[in-house]
N, C-alpha and C positions, 0 to 999 in steps of 0.2 A: 118048201119052209113052214114049220110048222108057227102056231103062235109064242110060242116061250123064244126059239129062235127071233123071232121077229121085235118081241119085246127087247131083249138082249140087243139088237142091232139098231133099235131107235133109241135106246138108253144111249149108248156109246156116240150116236151121231149129236145126240141132244147135248150132252155132257161135252163130247169134243169142242161142238160150236160155241156152247157157251164159255167153256176155255176159252177159247180165241177171242171172242167178244171181250172178256173180261181182262186179257193181257193186252189186247190191241187197243181197245178202247178207253183202258185206264191210262195206257202211255198218252193217248193222245191228247186226253184231260190235264196229266201232269204237265204235261210239254205247255199246254196253253194256260196253264195256270202260273207259271214261273218261268223264268231265263236260267235259273240254278239246276244245272244236270243232276246235281245229287239229291235235290228235292223231290225234282219230276220222277227220279228213278224212287225213291221212297215211296211216293203216292201211288207209284206203278206197283211196287213189291206189296205195299200193305193190301191194295184191292185184289193183286193176284193170290195172296195166301188168303185170302179169307173167301174168293169167291171159289177157290178149286176146293177148299174144305166145304164148303156148302154144297157143290156139285157133286163128290165123292158121297156126300153124307145122302144125298138125294138119291143117285141111283145106283149103290154098292151093292143093295141087294137083289137089283134087278140083272145087272152085267157085271158086275165086280168093279164097277166104274174105272176102267183103264184110261181110255183117253190117250191112248201113248202106245203105239206100235211094240217099242220095247219092252215093256212091263208085259204085253199078251206074249211076245217072244218067249219072253222067263218062266212067264203062267205055266206055258205049255210044257216049257222043257222040264220044269219040277212036276209036272204031271197033274196040275190042278184042273186044266182044261184041256180039251182035245185042238189037234192040228187044226182040224176043218174050221172050227171057229175063230180062230186065229185068222184064217184065209179070210174070213168074212170081215173080221173087225177091223183088220188093219183098213182097208180101201173106205170104211166107213167112216174111221177117224181122221183120214186126211179128207176127204169131202167135209165132214163136218167144221174141221179146223179152217178150212177155206170157206167155206158157207159163214162159219161167226167172223171171219176176217170182213168179208164183203158187208156183214150187217154193222160190225163198227164203222168201219169207213162212211158207210151212208149214214151213221147216226149223227157223225158229225160234217155232214154236207161235205164229203170229199168224194172224188171219183170210187165208185163200186169197186175196181181192182186196178192197182198202180204199181209195176214194179217196183221193189225200196231199192233204194242206192245206196244203202249202208254196206259196205264191205267189212264183213266179221271174222273172215279166214285169216289168221293169224296164227302160226306155232302155239302162242302162250292162251288165245282164245280155244283153239283146238285140245289142250291138254284141260284148260278148264270146262271144256263138255264132257270130257271122261270122267272127271273127276266130281261134276254135278251129275252125271247119269249114273254114275257108278254109287252116289251114295244116295240117291232117289230110290234106286232100285232095290240096292242093299236095306234100305230103311223098310221098304213095303212087305219086301219078303221076309225079311225079321220079323216083324209083325204076326206074316202068314203063319210063317213056320211054329210060332209060338202060342199060337190061340188068341194075338191081339189085334185081327184084323180091324175089328170096329174102332179102334183107334186110327185106324188111317186117315180118315178125313183131316180131322186135328194136326196129326202129326207131319201130313205131307204137306198142309199149308202151311206150319211152320218151317219145315226144311226147306221149301221153295222160297218163302221171304226172306230166308238166312243167307240162301244162297244167291239170291239177288247181288247180296253185296260180298261174299267171301268169294266169289267166282268172277275173272274178269270176262267172262261171255254174258252172264246175267244168268248163267241157268235155263238155256232152252230146255236140256235133256229131255227132249221128246221131238221126234222125227217128224211128227203129223203137225205138233205145232208151227215146227221149223219150216215147212212147208206154207202154212197157212199165215205164217208173218211175210213169206216172202211177194206177197200180192198188196201192201200196206207199206206206201214208203212215208211211214211215221216214225215216231220214236223206237217202237218197237219192230221197227222194219229189219228184215235181212235180205241183201242181193243175192238174187240168183244162184251166182257164181259161188257165192258161200255155201249153199244148203248143202250137196254134195257132202263137202268136206266135215259139215255140221255132224250128219247123219253117219258117216263113217265112225267119227269120235264117240257118237253117242252110244252105236254098237258096241264097240269096244268097251266102253264102260258098263253097258248092261254083263257082256260077256265076262268079265271082272268081276260084278256082283255075282252073278250066277255060282263062280266058281267061289267064292267068299261065303255065300250062303249055303251052300252045300258041305262045306268044312265045316262050319260054325252050329249048322244047325241040322247035322245029320237025319235026325227022328222025328219030323215033325209032328207037331201037334195036331187037333181036326182043326181043319183049315175054315174060318168064321167068316170068309167073305162073301 
């Protein structure tokens, strides 16, 4: 592994860990501050929207700031990145999200890892994950294909903040964070039995986005990420 590859993988690890810490930590904080589920979700969504935007801006020029296996897969499918990079990115993203979950749990004096008991895999939630993931991936690559990848940080943050409220699943839209949230039995957690159905729905959403992006933007401008 050369130095450039090591930097990319480190950035993906740190960004993925930071994302999980923000999502889970703000969920724990929101639930501790209020018994109103809607208000707790608002706290969670605002922190995630801002945190994700900051993380993308911090690491975008190093690794592309994916932090998400479906983004890496579509990036390679569109020819922006080699499949070898994707094979290295995905394990690092998953490990990063697991590490971030542990950090979030420990910051709030909880066990480092506890299986979540929040079942989420209903038909409505899975449809929501298809929609959320298709929207996220479509947004990212619409920007990339039109030379506006520099806007990914604020745009993706805004999208995820909104999708917390317009999807019944609260928009996980990311297999790595789905795995990470499995080990936190808190506001943002997901039961292990719901993880594979969620990931399946996310892959379907990513495939839909890939088709739409290829159709709408057949001739990409220079990739700015």
